[in-house]
TORPA-4810 file (N, C-alpha, C, O; in nm, 3 decimals):
<nodes>
NODE_1_10.865_9.690_6.757_10.763_9.747_6.843_10.650_9.646_6.866_10.599_9.636_6.977_M
NODE_2_10.610_9.574_6.763_10.499_9.480_6.777_10.538_9.364_6.869_10.453_9.314_6.943_A
NODE_3_10.663_9.321_6.866_10.702_9.210_6.952_10.700_9.251_7.099_10.667_9.169_7.185_T
NODE_4_10.735_9.377_7.128_10.730_9.423_7.267_10.587_9.425_7.319_10.562_9.381_7.432_R
NODE_5_10.493_9.474_7.240_10.353_9.474_7.282_10.300_9.332_7.297_10.224_9.304_7.389_E
NODE_6_10.340_9.245_7.208_10.297_9.106_7.216_10.349_9.043_7.346_10.276_8.970_7.413_K
NODE_7_10.472_9.072_7.381_10.529_9.016_7.502_10.458_9.068_7.627_10.443_8.994_7.725_N
NODE_8_10.416_9.192_7.625_10.344_9.247_7.741_10.210_9.177_7.756_10.168_9.147_7.868_I
NODE_9_10.141_9.151_7.645_10.013_9.082_7.653_10.030_8.938_7.699_9.949_8.887_7.776_W
NODE_10_10.135_8.872_7.653_10.161_8.735_7.698_10.191_8.734_7.847_10.144_8.647_7.920_I
NODE_11_10.270_8.830_7.893_10.298_8.841_8.037_10.170_8.862_8.116_10.151_8.801_8.221_L
NODE_12_10.082_8.948_8.068_9.956_8.972_8.136_9.870_8.846_8.144_9.810_8.819_8.247_L
NODE_13_9.865_8.771_8.036_9.790_8.645_8.036_9.851_8.546_8.134_9.779_8.479_8.208_V
NODE_14_9.984_8.536_8.135_10.051_8.446_8.230_10.022_8.487_8.374_9.995_8.402_8.459_F
NODE_15_10.028_8.618_8.403_10.002_8.665_8.539_9.859_8.636_8.582_9.836_8.592_8.695_L
NODE_16_9.765_8.660_8.494_9.625_8.631_8.528_9.602_8.482_8.547_9.529_8.441_8.638_L
NODE_17_9.665_8.400_8.463_9.652_8.255_8.479_9.714_8.210_8.611_9.656_8.127_8.681_A
NODE_18_9.831_8.263_8.645_9.894_8.229_8.772_9.811_8.272_8.891_9.804_8.202_8.992_G
NODE_19_9.747_8.388_8.879_9.662_8.439_8.986_9.539_8.350_9.006_9.504_8.317_9.119_L
NODE_20_9.474_8.313_8.897_9.352_8.233_8.906_9.384_8.091_8.953_9.318_8.038_9.042_V
NODE_21_9.484_8.029_8.893_9.519_7.890_8.930_9.570_7.886_9.074_9.535_7.795_9.149_I
NODE_22_9.652_7.984_9.112_9.701_7.989_9.250_9.587_8.010_9.349_9.586_7.950_9.456_G
NODE_23_9.492_8.096_9.314_9.377_8.117_9.402_9.294_7.992_9.419_9.247_7.963_9.529_G
NODE_24_9.275_7.919_9.311_9.201_7.793_9.318_9.275_7.691_9.404_9.214_7.625_9.488_L
NODE_25_9.406_7.679_9.384_9.484_7.586_9.466_9.485_7.627_9.613_9.487_7.542_9.701_L
NODE_26_9.483_7.756_9.639_9.476_7.805_9.776_9.345_7.766_9.843_9.344_7.728_9.960_G
NODE_27_9.235_7.777_9.769_9.105_7.735_9.824_9.104_7.584_9.851_9.050_7.540_9.952_K
NODE_28_9.162_7.507_9.759_9.167_7.362_9.779_9.260_7.323_9.894_9.236_7.223_9.962_L
NODE_29_9.367_7.401_9.915_9.463_7.370_10.021_9.408_7.399_10.160_9.467_7.355_10.259_A
NODE_30_9.300_7.472_10.170_9.243_7.505_10.301_9.199_7.382_10.377_9.199_7.381_10.500_A
NODE_31_9.160_7.277_10.305_9.113_7.156_10.372_9.225_7.058_10.406_9.201_6.958_10.474_S
NODE_32_9.348_7.085_10.361_9.463_7.000_10.392_9.535_7.061_10.512_9.579_7.175_10.506_V
NODE_33_9.548_6.984_10.622_9.602_7.041_10.745_9.743_7.101_10.732_9.768_7.207_10.790_P
NODE_34_9.832_7.038_10.660_9.969_7.089_10.653_9.989_7.191_10.541_10.100_7.241_10.523_W
NODE_35_9.883_7.225_10.465_9.890_7.329_10.363_9.798_7.447_10.393_9.767_7.526_10.304_L
NODE_36_9.754_7.460_10.518_9.660_7.566_10.555_9.715_7.704_10.524_9.638_7.795_10.492_W
NODE_37_9.845_7.722_10.533_9.907_7.852_10.516_9.894_7.905_10.372_9.903_8.026_10.350_W
NODE_38_9.872_7.816_10.275_9.852_7.861_10.137_9.718_7.931_10.119_9.701_8.011_10.026_L
NODE_39_9.624_7.903_10.206_9.490_7.962_10.194_9.475_8.092_10.273_9.368_8.153_10.271_S
NODE_40_9.580_8.135_10.343_9.572_8.262_10.415_9.553_8.374_10.314_9.634_8.390_10.223_Y
NODE_41_9.446_8.451_10.330_9.414_8.553_10.230_9.389_8.688_10.293_9.355_8.699_10.411_E
NODE_42_9.406_8.788_10.212_9.378_8.925_10.252_9.283_8.985_10.150_9.297_8.961_10.030_Q
NODE_43_9.188_9.061_10.196_9.087_9.123_10.111_9.093_9.273_10.128_9.095_9.324_10.241_Q
NODE_44_9.097_9.345_10.017_9.096_9.491_10.025_9.020_9.549_9.906_9.008_9.486_9.801_F
NODE_45_8.970_9.667_9.925_8.894_9.734_9.820_8.782_9.817_9.882_8.788_9.854_9.999_G
NODE_46_8.682_9.846_9.801_8.567_9.923_9.847_8.463_9.829_9.907_8.413_9.740_9.839_L
NODE_47_8.433_9.849_10.033_8.335_9.763_10.101_8.194_9.787_10.044_8.121_9.693_10.015_E
NODE_48_8.158_9.914_10.028_8.032_9.948_9.963_8.064_10.025_9.835_8.151_10.112_9.836_T
NODE_49_7.996_9.994_9.727_8.029_10.059_9.600_7.994_10.208_9.601_7.900_10.252_9.668_P
NODE_50_8.070_10.284_9.524_8.042_10.427_9.507_7.939_10.443_9.396_7.952_10.382_9.290_L
NODE_51_7.838_10.525_9.420_7.732_10.546_9.323_7.732_10.692_9.280_7.726_10.782_9.364_V
NODE_52_7.737_10.715_9.150_7.727_10.848_9.094_7.593_10.858_9.022_7.573_10.796_8.918_L
NODE_53_7.503_10.935_9.079_7.368_10.948_9.024_7.354_11.084_8.956_7.356_11.187_9.023_D
NODE_54_7.341_11.083_8.825_7.326_11.206_8.747_7.182_11.225_8.701_7.156_11.302_8.608_L
NODE_55_7.091_11.158_8.762_6.948_11.159_8.737_6.911_11.096_8.603_6.808_11.030_8.595_S
NODE_56_6.989_11.114_8.501_6.965_11.047_8.372_7.048_10.920_8.364_7.009_10.822_8.300_V
NODE_57_7.161_10.923_8.428_7.256_10.812_8.423_7.304_10.782_8.564_7.342_10.873_8.638_L
NODE_58_7.304_10.656_8.600_7.353_10.614_8.731_7.472_10.520_8.709_7.458_10.418_8.641_K
NODE_59_7.588_10.555_8.765_7.710_10.476_8.749_7.753_10.425_8.886_7.755_10.501_8.983_I
NODE_60_7.785_10.298_8.893_7.829_10.235_9.017_7.973_10.188_9.001_8.005_10.114_8.908_T
NODE_61_8.059_10.230_9.093_8.199_10.189_9.093_8.223_10.097_9.212_8.181_10.126_9.324_F
NODE_62_8.291_9.986_9.187_8.325_9.896_9.296_8.443_9.809_9.259_8.458_9.769_9.144_G
NODE_63_8.527_9.781_9.355_8.643_9.696_9.333_8.678_9.627_9.463_8.694_9.692_9.567_L
NODE_64_8.691_9.494_9.458_8.730_9.416_9.575_8.834_9.314_9.528_8.810_9.241_9.432_M
NODE_65_8.946_9.309_9.595_9.053_9.218_9.559_9.076_9.123_9.676_9.092_9.165_9.790_V
NODE_66_9.076_8.994_9.646_9.110_8.890_9.743_9.233_8.819_9.690_9.233_8.767_9.578_K
NODE_67_9.337_8.817_9.769_9.461_8.753_9.725_9.509_8.663_9.839_9.507_8.702_9.955_I
NODE_68_9.554_8.543_9.802_9.608_8.451_9.903_9.752_8.415_9.869_9.803_8.452_9.763_N
NODE_69_9.816_8.344_9.958_9.957_8.309_9.943_9.978_8.226_9.817_10.077_8.247_9.745_I
NODE_70_9.889_8.133_9.788_9.904_8.048_9.670_9.894_8.129_9.541_9.963_8.098_9.444_A
NODE_71_9.811_8.232_9.538_9.802_8.314_9.417_9.927_8.399_9.398_9.966_8.425_9.285_S
NODE_72_9.991_8.441_9.506_10.118_8.513_9.496_10.225_8.420_9.441_10.303_8.460_9.354_I
NODE_73_10.228_8.297_9.491_10.324_8.199_9.440_10.296_8.170_9.292_10.389_8.155_9.213_I
NODE_74_10.168_8.163_9.255_10.131_8.141_9.115_10.178_8.254_9.025_10.223_8.228_8.913_G
NODE_75_10.168_8.378_9.071_10.215_8.491_8.991_10.367_8.491_8.978_10.420_8.523_8.871_M
NODE_76_10.438_8.455_9.085_10.584_8.446_9.078_10.626_8.337_8.980_10.719_8.356_8.901_V
NODE_77_10.558_8.222_8.985_10.587_8.115_8.889_10.555_8.157_8.746_10.627_8.120_8.654_L
NODE_78_10.450_8.233_8.727_10.415_8.282_8.593_10.524_8.374_8.538_10.558_8.365_8.421_A
NODE_79_10.578_8.461_8.622_10.688_8.548_8.578_10.811_8.466_8.545_10.879_8.494_8.446_I
NODE_80_10.841_8.365_8.626_10.955_8.277_8.600_10.938_8.203_8.468_11.032_8.195_8.389_F
NODE_81_10.820_8.149_8.443_10.794_8.078_8.316_10.801_8.175_8.198_10.853_8.139_8.092_I
NODE_82_10.749_8.295_8.215_10.754_8.395_8.109_10.899_8.428_8.070_10.931_8.440_7.952_Y
NODE_83_10.984_8.442_8.171_11.125_8.474_8.142_11.198_8.358_8.075_11.292_8.380_7.999_K
NODE_84_11.155_8.235_8.101_11.217_8.119_8.040_11.176_8.100_7.894_11.249_8.040_7.815_K
NODE_85_11.057_8.152_7.859_11.007_8.135_7.721_11.068_8.239_7.630_11.038_8.242_7.510_I
</nodes>
């Protein structure tokens, strides 16, 4: 049981690393003419945050996700590397 949980956490770390590194490479590829397509991104989420005001406590909810082609490729590579390990 412990090895299965450990593997899930390792997969999560690999996916996050692939997402971050891919996103960074996508931003850097925007300035290279023949790699422009890696920087194509889509943004989705809450445009304005939701506010719950209970007069004693104020809670703000917000989530915005930006994903580009390079970050998708990074996540696919992370899954491939995870399966090889």
